[in-house]
C-alpha positions in Angstrom: 62.0 27.8 223.4 64.9 29.2 221.4 64.0 32.1 219.2 65.6 33.7 216.2 65.1 36.8 214.0 65.0 34.5 211.0 64.7 30.9 210.2 66.2 29.8 206.9 65.2 26.4 205.5 67.6 24.9 203.0 71.4 25.0 203.0 72.3 25.4 199.4 74.0 28.4 197.9 70.9 30.6 198.1 70.2 29.8 201.7 73.8 30.2 202.6 74.0 33.6 201.1 70.7 34.7 202.8 71.8 33.6 206.2 75.3 35.1 206.0 73.9 38.4 204.9 71.4 38.5 207.8 74.2 37.5 210.3 76.3 40.3 208.9 73.5 42.7 209.8 73.7 41.3 213.4 70.5 39.3 213.3 70.3 36.0 215.2 69.4 33.4 212.6 68.9 29.7 212.3 69.7 27.5 209.3 67.8 24.1 209.0 69.2 21.6 206.5 67.7 18.1 206.0 70.9 16.6 204.8 74.0 15.9 207.0 75.9 18.6 205.1 75.3 22.0 203.6 76.3 23.3 200.2 73.6 21.6 198.1 74.4 20.6 194.5 77.0 23.3 194.0 79.2 21.3 196.4 79.4 18.6 193.8 80.5 20.9 190.9 84.1 21.6 189.9 83.6 24.1 187.1 80.8 26.7 186.5 79.8 28.5 183.4 80.6 30.8 181.6 84.3 31.1 182.8 85.0 27.5 183.9 85.7 28.7 187.4 85.9 26.3 190.3 83.3 27.4 192.9 84.4 25.1 195.7 87.0 27.3 197.2 84.6 30.2 197.7 81.8 27.9 198.7 83.9 26.1 201.3 85.0 29.5 202.7 81.4 30.7 203.0 80.3 27.4 204.6 83.1 27.6 207.2 82.3 31.3 207.8 78.6 30.2 208.4 79.6 27.5 210.8 81.8 29.7 212.9 79.5 32.8 213.0 78.2 33.4 216.5 74.9 34.8 215.1 74.1 31.6 213.2 72.7 28.4 214.6 73.4 25.5 212.1 71.0 22.5 212.3 71.9 19.8 209.9 70.1 16.5 209.5 67.0 18.3 210.7 63.5 18.3 209.3 60.7 20.8 209.7 57.6 19.1 211.0 55.2 22.1 211.3 55.0 25.8 211.5 52.3 28.1 213.0 51.9 31.8 213.6 52.6 34.9 211.5 55.2 37.6 211.0 57.0 38.3 214.2 55.6 35.2 215.9 56.3 32.0 213.9 56.7 28.8 215.8 58.3 25.9 214.0 58.6 22.3 215.2 61.8 20.6 213.9 63.1 17.0 214.2 66.8 16.7 214.8 67.7 13.3 213.3 70.4 11.4 215.2 73.8 11.9 213.5 75.5 9.4 216.0 78.8 11.4 215.7 79.4 14.4 217.9 81.5 17.5 217.5 84.7 16.0 218.9 85.1 14.1 215.6 88.3 15.2 213.8 87.4 13.4 210.5 90.4 11.1 210.8 88.6 8.4 208.8 89.5 5.4 211.0 85.8 4.7 211.4 85.2 4.4 207.7 88.2 2.1 207.3 86.7 -0.6 209.5 83.0 -0.2 208.5 81.9 -3.5 206.8 78.9 -1.9 205.0 79.2 -0.7 201.4 76.3 1.3 199.9 75.8 3.3 196.7 77.4 6.7 197.0 74.5 9.2 196.2 76.9 12.2 196.3 78.9 10.6 193.4 75.7 9.7 191.4 76.0 6.1 192.6 79.1 5.6 190.4 80.9 4.1 193.4 80.2 3.0 196.9 80.8 4.5 200.3 80.6 3.2 203.8 77.7 3.5 206.2 79.8 6.0 208.1 81.1 8.6 205.7 81.9 12.2 204.8 81.1 13.2 201.2 84.3 15.2 200.4 87.3 16.3 202.4 86.1 19.9 202.9 82.5 19.1 203.8 80.7 21.3 206.4 80.2 20.3 209.1 83.6 18.5 208.8 82.4 15.5 210.8 81.5 12.0 209.8 77.9 11.0 209.7 76.2 7.6 209.9 73.6 6.5 207.4 71.0 5.0 209.7 69.4 2.9 207.0 72.8 1.3 206.1 74.3 0.9 209.6 74.0 -2.5 211.2 75.1 -1.2 214.6 78.1 -3.6 214.6 80.0 -1.0 216.6 83.3 -1.5 214.8 83.5 2.3 214.3 83.0 2.9 218.0 85.9 0.7 218.9 88.5 2.5 216.7 87.4 6.1 217.2 90.3 7.9 219.1 88.0 10.8 220.2 85.1 8.7 221.5 82.9 10.7 219.1 80.5 7.9 218.1 77.4 7.0 220.1 75.0 4.7 218.5 72.4 5.1 221.2 71.6 8.7 220.3 67.9 9.3 219.7 66.0 11.8 217.4 65.0 14.9 219.2 62.0 17.2 218.5 62.3 21.0 219.3 60.1 24.0 219.0 61.9 27.1 217.8 60.6 30.7 217.3 61.3 33.0 214.4 60.1 36.5 213.4 60.6 35.7 209.6 61.1 32.6 207.5 63.1 32.2 204.2 62.5 29.0 202.2 65.5 28.0 200.0 65.0 24.3 199.6 66.5 24.0 196.1 65.5 21.4 193.6 65.8 17.7 192.7 67.0 16.0 189.5 64.9 13.9 187.1 65.9 10.2 187.1 65.8 9.3 183.3 65.2 5.6 183.9 64.3 3.8 180.7 65.1 6.9 178.5 67.8 6.6 175.9 69.2 3.5 177.4 69.7 4.9 180.9 69.6 2.1 183.4 70.1 -0.5 180.7 73.5 0.5 179.4 76.3 1.4 181.9 77.8 3.9 179.4 74.7 6.1 179.5 75.0 8.5 182.3 73.5 11.9 183.5 75.1 15.3 183.6 75.6 15.2 187.3 77.3 11.8 187.1 79.7 13.3 184.6 80.4 16.2 186.9 81.3 13.8 189.7 83.6 12.0 187.3 85.5 15.3 186.6 86.2 15.9 190.3 89.6 14.7 191.4 87.9 13.6 194.7 85.2 11.9 192.7 84.6 8.2 191.8 87.2 8.2 188.9 89.6 10.7 190.4 89.0 13.2 187.6 89.2 10.8 184.7 86.4 10.6 182.2 86.0 6.9 181.7 83.4 4.3 180.4 81.7 2.8 183.5 81.4 -0.5 181.6 85.1 -1.1 181.3 87.1 1.8 182.9 88.6 2.9 179.5 89.0 6.6 178.8 86.4 8.2 176.6 87.2 9.3 173.1 83.8 9.7 171.5 81.2 11.3 173.7 77.7 12.6 173.0 75.2 14.7 174.9 71.4 14.8 174.6 69.6 17.9 175.8 66.2 18.3 177.4 65.9 14.7 178.8 62.7 14.8 180.8 62.1 18.5 180.2 60.1 20.3 177.5 58.2 17.1 177.2 54.5 16.8 178.0 55.0 13.1 179.0 57.4 14.2 181.8 57.9 17.9 182.5 56.6 20.4 180.0 58.8 23.3 181.3 62.3 24.2 180.3 64.9 23.6 183.1 66.5 26.9 182.3 70.2 26.4 182.8 70.7 22.9 181.1 71.8 24.2 177.7 74.5 26.3 179.0 75.6 23.7 181.6 75.9 21.1 178.8 77.8 23.5 176.6 80.2 24.0 179.5 80.6 20.3 180.1 81.2 19.6 176.3 83.7 22.4 176.1 85.5 21.2 179.2 85.9 17.7 177.7 87.0 19.0 174.3 89.6 21.4 175.8 91.0 18.8 178.1 91.6 16.4 175.2 91.2 18.1 171.7 91.4 14.7 170.0 88.0 13.8 171.5 84.9 13.8 169.4 82.2 15.6 171.3 78.6 15.9 170.0 75.6 17.8 171.4 72.2 16.7 170.1 69.6 19.4 170.8 66.0 20.6 170.0 67.0 24.3 170.6 69.9 26.0 172.2 69.0 28.6 174.9 71.8 30.7 176.3 70.2 33.6 178.3 72.8 34.1 180.9 75.8 36.6 181.0 78.6 35.1 178.9 76.6 32.1 177.8 76.3 33.0 174.1 80.1 33.6 174.0 80.6 30.2 175.7 78.5 28.6 173.0 80.6 30.3 170.3 83.8 29.1 172.0 82.5 25.6 172.1 81.7 25.5 168.4 85.1 27.1 167.6 86.8 24.4 169.7 85.3 21.7 167.6 82.3 20.6 169.6 79.7 19.5 167.0 76.1 20.6 167.6 73.5 18.5 165.9 69.8 19.4 165.8 67.3 16.6 166.2 65.7 14.2 168.5 67.2 10.7 168.9 65.0 7.9 167.7 67.0 5.0 169.0 69.8 4.3 171.4 71.3 0.9 171.6 74.5 -0.9 172.6 76.2 -2.8 169.8 79.8 -4.1 169.5 81.0 -2.2 172.6 79.6 1.1 171.5 76.6 3.2 172.3 74.8 3.8 168.9 72.6 6.9 168.7 70.4 7.2 165.6 68.5 10.4 164.8 67.4 12.7 162.0 69.5 15.9 161.8 67.2 18.7 160.8 69.7 21.1 159.3 71.3 18.7 156.8 68.0 16.8 156.3 69.7 13.4 156.9 69.6 10.4 159.1 72.8 10.1 161.3 74.2 7.5 163.6 76.8 8.2 166.2 79.0 5.5 167.7 79.9 6.7 171.2 82.0 5.5 174.1 79.8 7.6 176.5 76.4 9.2 176.2 75.5 11.9 178.7 71.8 12.9 179.3 71.1 16.4 180.4 68.4 15.5 182.9 65.6 17.8 183.8 65.4 19.6 187.1 62.4 19.2 189.4 60.9 20.9 192.4 62.2 19.5 195.6 60.2 16.4 196.5 59.3 18.1 199.8 58.1 21.3 198.3 54.4 20.7 198.4 54.5 19.3 202.0 56.6 22.3 203.1 54.2 24.7 201.4 51.3 23.3 203.4 53.3 23.5 206.6 54.1 27.2 206.0 50.8 28.2 204.6 51.9 29.1 201.1 51.1 27.8 197.6 53.0 26.0 194.9 52.6 26.6 191.2 51.4 24.0 188.7 54.7 22.2 188.7 55.4 22.2 192.5 57.7 25.3 192.9 56.8 27.7 195.6 54.4 30.3 194.3 55.2 34.0 194.5 52.8 36.8 195.5 53.5 38.3 192.0 55.9 36.5 189.7 57.2 39.8 188.3 56.8 42.5 190.9 57.1 40.4 194.1 59.1 37.2 193.2 60.3 36.7 196.8 57.1 37.3 198.7 54.4 34.7 199.3 50.8 35.0 200.3 51.9 34.5 203.9 53.5 37.8 205.0 56.9 37.2 206.6 57.6 34.0 204.6 60.0 34.6 201.7 61.3 32.3 199.0 64.5 32.3 197.0 66.7 30.2 194.7 65.5 27.2 192.7 62.7 26.6 195.2 61.1 29.6 193.6 61.9 28.6 190.1 64.9 27.1 188.2 67.8 29.4 187.6 71.6 29.4 187.5 74.0 29.7 190.5 74.6 33.4 190.2 70.9 34.2 190.2 70.3 31.8 193.1 72.9 33.6 195.1 71.5 37.0 194.2 68.1 35.9 195.2 69.5 34.8 198.6 70.9 38.3 199.2 67.6 39.8 198.0 65.6 37.6 200.4 67.9 38.6 203.3 67.4 42.3 202.4 63.6 41.9 202.3 63.7 40.0 205.6 65.8 42.8 207.1 63.2 45.4 206.0 60.5 43.4 207.7 62.5 43.0 210.8 63.3 46.8 210.8 59.6 47.6 210.6 59.0 45.4 213.7 61.6 47.3 215.6 59.9 50.7 215.1 
């Protein structure tokens, strides 16, 4: 059985930071990620708040560093099936799902060119299609193609054209037991699907924040152009609705924490890219607790983004426009917006696997499904199971910088535990 000083579960920015920090301390560590690629949701983002920086260059650099570090074992497309033991003696059973593409792949793309299967591209918010054999973006890590087992028909067209003989459709799933002295859970979060709310799912020109983000990427479904999905025309009138599925007892009563500032950033980016655009943000309250966030809010208002306080009553499609009707609280008046595009700031949710993973690792979840801390204020990384730590949005919703900081903090705490074991 292979053994490691630490097992990190989840390859988003928090898990990446934790495992890099531990590797720099010369610990032998293992990263398990259920998807084919690491990077999490930040890999989809082209600008971050408050400074509108592109995080991808730094993220790709860290992912490549992780992949090449001799102290790190990277296991993608891998699930945790169980975990027993305690501090200094954890034993985890993992399932390595078949990727069907080995390390000799040079990402030439010939396989994808001949693949006959088109499926919705989840990485791009289903705004376009991809092939059954795919890579989500050019700098993805690992930089290998992967096969979507559910979409693949085993026609073997990809096998015939691969110049490196890197594709083997007969590969099977493999179970493995691995040992670890400590565990860090950094499994991130999922996004609320606002089906049936404010016309989402009924009207093509009602999209989510993450779909907008993918539009803005030059590698995305629209090559960086903000267009109407219904007809491909560029957008001139765009509206945002905050708190869709959050702060709502019918869905999720909690605040998703970062959505106000994220939406302000998105609105400002659209306005500054084309000052002639009309950009509206409809909100209940604006919450900007992060460094630089209030200044970003002021900058957006000064740029001409219009903030309207109210809760939309109706959203309908009429005469080629998305019509949003609501009562504006400050001016005490009914308003109607005629929009080319309506963007819903969807709620963030605990990872769908969080409760199952909590049971496997012998820890608790809170009322909503996030991993429960030993003490929410004085021990936010510890759990009731000594030696198992939590960080990032798996512990609670937060912005990127706080997720990265918690990853480093979890690594430091794991190092302290490991140092005590060495005494």
